[in-house]
N, C-alpha and C positions, 0 to 999 in steps of 0.2 A: 329533214331539218328538225333537229332536236337540240335541246339545251343541256343534254346530259354530259357530264365530264368524262374524259377518257380514262380508262383504267391504266394502272401502272403496268409496265411490261418488264419481262425478265431481263436482267442485265446480261450483256455479252462479255466474253473475255476481252480484256483491255487491248490486246494485240489486234483482235478482229475489229474492234471499234476504231482503233487508230488507222487500220487499213482502209476502212470506209471513209474516214475523214480525208486521208491522203488522196484516195481515188476521186472523191467528190470535189475537193478543192482543186486538185490537179486537172480534172476534166473541165472545170469552169475556166481556169486560166488558159489551158491549151486550146479550147474551142474559141475563146475570146481572141486569142492570138491569131488564129487562122482567119477569123472574121476581120480582124484589124488588117491583116495582110491583104485580104481580098478588097477591103475598103480602099486601101491606099493604091492598089493596082488599078482600080476603076475610078479613082478620084477625079481624073480629068474628064471622064465621061459624065460624071454626076455634076461637075461644075458647068459643063456645056448645057446640061439639062436644067440648069438654074435651081438645083436641089440643095446646093451647099452655099454657105456664106462665110465671110471672113471670121476667123476664130478670135478668141480672146488673146491667144498667144501668137507671136509672130511665126509665120510659116505653117500654122495649123488652120484647118477648115472646120466648120461647125455645121452639123446637120440640124436644121430648124424644122424638119418635116413633122415632128410631133406637135399637132395643133394645140393640144391642151397645155403642154409645157411652154410653148412659145407664147400662148395667150396669157397665162398667169405670170410668166417671167416679165413680159412687157408691162402688164398691169401692175405688178409689184414695183417695178422701177418708176412708173409714172405716179402712182398714188396709193396703191394698196398697202405697201409697207409703211408709209407715213400715217395712213389712217388707222392701221392696227397699232402702231406705236402710240398714237394719240389716244386710242381707246384704253391702252394699258395705263397711261398717265392719268386720264380722267378717272378710271376705275380705282386707281391707287389713292388719289387725292380724296375722292368721295368716300372710300372705305375708311380713311383716317379721320376726316373731319365731319362728314355727314353720312354715316352708314345707312340710315333709313332712306336716304334719297339716292342711294347708289343705283338701284334698279331703274327708277325714272330717268336719272341722268344718262345712263347707258342706252336706254331706249330712245331718248331724244337724239343723242349723238348718233346712234345707229341709223335713225331716219335721215338725219342731215348728211351722213356719209353716203348712204344709198342714193339720196337725191343728187348729190354732187356728181356721182358716177353715172347713174341711170337717167338722170333728168326728171323733170316733173311728170312727164308722160309715163316714163317707165315705172316710177314709184306709184303713180295713180293706178296702173294695172295691178300691182300687188295689193294696194288698198282695196280695190274692187273685189279681188279674190278673197281678201281677209274679211270684208264685210259680208259677202255671200256665205262664206263658211261659218262665220259667227252666227248669222241669222238662222241658217238652217240647223245649226247645232242646238239652238234653243228649243227646237221641237223634240229633241231627245229620241230621234229615230235613227239608229245606226245605219240602216239600209239607205235611208234618204240622204244622210251625210255622205255616205260612200258615193252615191249616184251624183250628187252635186259636185263633189270634189273631183271625181273622175271626169266629169264634163269640163270642169275648169282646166284640168291637166290636158285634156284633148285639144283645147284651144291653142296649145303650144305647137301643134302640128297641123293647124288649119292654114293652108297656104295663103288665102287672101289676107288673113290677119297678120301672117308673117311678113308679107310684103309691106303692109302699112307700118308695122313696127320697125322694119328695116329702114324705112324712110325717115324715122326719127333720128337716125344716127349717121355720122359721116363715114364710119368704118364698120366692117363686118364684125370685128372683135367686140365693139360696143354692144351690138345687137346680141351677140352670144353671151355677154355678161347678163343681160336681161333674161335670156332664155335659161341659163343655168340657175340664176337666182330664183326665177319663178318656179322651176322644177323642184328645187330644194325646199322652197317655202311651201310647195304643195304637200310635201310630206309632213311639214309642221302643222298645216291646216287640218290634215286628216288626223294627226295625233291629238290636237286640241279637240276636234269634233267628237271623236270616239271617247276620249277621256271624260268629256262633259256629258255624253250620253250615258256612260256607265256609272260615273260617280260625280253628279253635279255638285259644284262647289257651294259652300254655305253663303259666301259673300255675294253681293249683288252683281247685276249684269255689267255695270260700268267698271267694277274692279276686274271682272273676268276679261272684259275687252282690253283693259290696260295691260293685264298680264299677257294676253295673246299678242298685243302690240309689241311688248318687250321681247317675247319669245321669238316673234317673227324677225325683228330687226336687230337681234343680238349680233353685233358686227363681226366678231371672229368666225361665226358659223354661217354668216348670211349668204355668201356666194357659193360655197362649195361643200359645206359641212365641216366636220363629221356630224352625223345625225344624233340628236339626243331627244328623248321623248318630252312632251309637254309636262307630264307628271314629274319626271326627274328634274327638269329645269326649274319649275316653280318650287318644289320642295327644297332643292339645294340652295337656290337663291334666297329663300326665306330663312333657312337655317343659318346661312352665312351672315345675313343682315342682323339676325338676332344675337349671334355669338360674337360678331365683330371680327376684325383681322388680328389674330393672335399669332400668326406664323412669322417667326423672326428669321427664318431661313429662306425667305422669298428671293432675296438677291442672289444667294448661292444657287438656288434652283434655276433662276432666270439665266444666269451666266452659263451653267452647265448645259441646260437644254438648248440655249441659243448656239452654243458651240457645236452640239450634235447636229442641229438643223443646218448650220453652215457646212459641216462636213458632208452631210447627205447631199446638199446642193452641189458641192464640189464634185462628189462622185457622179452625180447625174450629168453634170457638164463635161466631166472627163469622158464619160461613156459616149456622148454624142460628138465629142471631138476626135475620139480614137476609133470609133466604130459607127459607120453610117447606116445603122440597122433600119431606121425608119425610111430612108430613101431607097434602100435595097428592097425592103419588103413591099414597096409599092410598084416595083418593076418585076414583072413575071420572068423576063429573060434572065435577070440576075439570079433570081431564086432557082431557076432551072439549072444554071451552070455553077452554082455554089459547090465547092468540094464538100464531102460529107461532114468533116469536122467544122467547117465554116457554117454549114447548114445547121448543125446543132448549136453552134455559137450564136447564130441569128435567133433561134428560138429562145435560148437562155437569155440573151441580151434584151430581147423585147419584153419578156416577163419580168426580168430583174429591173429594167429601167422603169417599168410601170410601178413596181414595188417602191423603188427609191423615190420616184416622183411623188407618190402619195405619202411617204414619210415626211417630205417637205410640205406638201399641200395641207396635210392634216397636222403636222408637227407644230407649226407656229400658232395656229388658232387654238389647238389643244393646250399649249403652254399658257396662253393668255386666259383661257377658260379655267384652267387649274388655279391660276392666281386670283381669279374672281370667285373661287369657292365651289366651282362646278367639278364634277367627276366625269370627264369626257371619256368616250370609248378608248380602249387601248389602240395604240398605233398598229398598222398592219404587221403581220408576222411574215418573215422572209419566205418568199415563194419557193425557194429551193428546198425547204424542209416541209412543204405541203405535200402530203402523199395521198390525199383523198379529196373528193368533191365536197364532202361534208365539212372537212377541216378548212378548206379554202373559204367556204361561205361563213363559217363560224369565226375565223380568225383574221381574215383580210380586212373587211370593213365591218367591224364589230357593231358599230352603231346601226347600220342598215340591217344587219342580221337580227339584232334585238327588235328593231322596228317591225320587220316582217313576222317574227315570232309572235310579238304582242298583238299586232293588229290584223294579221291575216291567218297565220298558221293555227294559233290556239283558238280564236273565235270560230273557225271553221271545223273544229273538232280535233285536228292534229292526230296524235297517236292514241287519244283517249277512247275513241270509238271504233277501233279496229283498223285493219290495213287499207280498206277502201277509202275511208275518210283521210287517212294519212297520205295516200297517193293523191287524192284530189286537193287537199290542203297544200301540199308541196307544189303541185302543178300550178295552182292559182297564184301562189307566191312568186314562182318563176315567171308566170304570165304577167303579173303586175310589174316586176322588175324590167321585163322586156318592153312593156308599154311605156314605163317611166323613162327609159333610156331613148325612146323614140320609135320603137316597134318596127325597125327596118328589117329587111329579109335576113341579113347576117345575124341580127340580134335574135330572131326567131330560132335560127339554127343553134345559136349559142345557148339559148334558154332550154331548148329541147335536149341538147347534149348534157347540160347540167342536171336537168330533171331526171333523165335516164341514168346518169352517173350516180346520183344520190339514191335512186330507187334500187339500182343493182347493189350498191354498197350496203344499204340497209337490209336487203334481202339476204345477201351473203352473211352478214353479221348475225341475222336471226337464224339462218341455217346452221352456222357453226356453233351457236349458243343453244341449239335444240337438244333435247334429251337423247336424240339418236346419234348425232355427230360428236357432241362434246365429250361424252365418255370414251368413245373410240379414240379421239385425239389424245386425251389424257393418258390412256393406257398404252398407246403406241409411240407417242412423241413426247420428248422432254419439253419443258417450258421454253428453253432456248430454241429448239427446233420448231416449236409452234410459232415463235416470234419470226424465225426465218421464213416460214411459210406465209405469214401475214405480210412480211416485207416483199416477198415475191409477188403476191397478188397485188400489193400496193404499187409495185412497179408498173403493172399494166394499167391500173387506175390512174397513176400519175401521167402516163403517156397520153391517155385520153383527156386528162385534165389540161395538159399543156396544149393539146390540139384544140380544145374548146377555147382556151385563152387566146390562141393565135387567131381563131375565127373572130373573137371579140376585138382584138387589137388591130388585126390587119385585113379582116374581111374574109368572105368565102373563098376567094381565089388563093389566099395564103394557106388556109386550112386544106384546100383541095390539093395544092402542090405538095405540101408536106406529107399528106396521106399517101399520095402517089409515089413520092420519092422514097419514103421511109418504109411503108408497109406493103406496097405493091411491087415496085421495082427493087427495093432494097430489103425485102423480107429476110434474105439469107446473109446479107452483108452489113447493112446499116442497123436494122432493127435489133438483132441480138446484142451487140455491144451497147446500144442505147439503153435497152432494158436492163443490162447489167449495171450501168451507171445509175439508172433510176432506182435500182435495188439498193445501191449504196445511199442515195439520197433518202430513200424511205427509212433505212435503218437509223440514219441521223435524225430524221423527223420523229421516229418512234421514241428515241432517247429524249428529244426536246419536249415532246408531248408529255412524257412521263415525269420529267423534271423541268418544268418551265421556269424561266428566270423571273 
C-alpha cells in the first residue's frame, strides 16, 4: 500500500491496441450473453425458489438478491432521495444568503434527517460514540484513542446489543441502516481523534465539538460514505465559507452529473433484469453446471455490478459534496481495467485508501523503515478493514488474499527494479516487450484479484468452486483462454494508468 504514482508505459502499435480492445469488449459481451441465456433457461426454477420478483418492464423478472442494492434502492425511494435533495436546497440557500451559517445549518439538518430515519435511540447511539471519542481525544494519546474507538466499533458485533437494537425497528433494513451509519461514523471518529492528537486545534473545545458534530452528521456522506478525513473536511468547509459561492456553472454540473448517475442506475437495473448473477452465485448447483463462458460471465457480472453499484452509491453524495465546496474522493475506476491488487485498493475506494494510508500505514512505519515494517503496516491495514467489515470467516480469507497479493506484487516490482534484473531486461528486451511481460504477469495477478473479489462478494463457497472449475479441473481448457483475455484487460489497464482521464 503506497501512494506513489504509476510510471508511464511504452505505447503499443495501434493495431495491437485495437486488437486488445476488441477482444476485451467482445469477451465481456459474449460471456454476458451466455450468462443471460443460462439465466433465462433457469428462470422458472429461480422463480419457484422465490429468488426473482416482477421486473420494471412487462415480461421481465428482476433479481433482488443483492442485499445492499435492494436496501439502498428502497431507502432512496422512501426517503433518502428526498432528504438529499433537501440538503442540496438548504446548502444552496445558505450559501447564497448566509454563507457563515452554512455549516451549522447543514449540521442541524443532518441530525434531523438522521433522527427521522434512525429514530431517537439510533441517533443516541451515535451521540454516545461521538461523546466518548471526543472525550478520549482530549487526552492526546493516539494509542488510547485507537483502543477506545476499536472498542466502540466492536459493539457492532456484540450479539446481545444487536438484539436490543433490532428490537427498536420494525424491519431488518432499518437496523442495517443504523449498523452501516455507525460503522462509517466510526471511521470519522478515528479521523477526528488522531488529527486532534497530532495537531490540536487552536480554538476551544466547544468549537471542536461543533466541528466534529458537523463532520459526523454531514448528510450526503452519513450512511455510506465515501470517506473524507476530518482535516480535509474542516479545511475545505472553512475555505468555502470564506470565499463564498462563486461558481456559476453549478447548474450545468448538476445536470450533467445527475444524468450520469441516472445512466449508471439504469445499467445496474438492466444487469439484474437480464442476468440473475446474484441468485445464481448463491446456488452451488447452478455454479457447478454453468458452461465455461457463462462461468466467466458470472465472475465479470458480479464484479462489474459491484462497480456500477458504487458509482451510484458514491456518485450522488459526491455530487452534492462538490456543490458544497468539498473535494470528495474520485469515483471508483472500472474493475475491468484493474490489473493489480495495489491498483484495486488505490483506485476503487479512494477515500478508504487515503484513510488507511494516513491513519494506519504511515503511522506504523510504512515503507520508511524497511520491508519488515512495510509488511506489518500493510497487514494491519488489511486486518482493520476485515474487522471493520465484520470480521467474518470469508472476510478473513479475502483480507489474507489481498495482503498476499500486495506483498507479491511489491516484491516482484522491487526485484525487477533491482540493479541485477533491470539492466538485463533493458539489454535483452525492448520497452514494448517489457510492457508485454508486465501485462502477462498482471494477467495472473488479475486472476487472483478476481478470485479474491468473488470471495468478498459471494463467500468462500463461490471462490472455492471457481478455483476448482478454472484452475483444477479446467487448467488446460478454461484457464489458458481466461488468462489470454485477462492479458488483454491488463494491456488496456496499463494504457489507462499511463494516460488517465
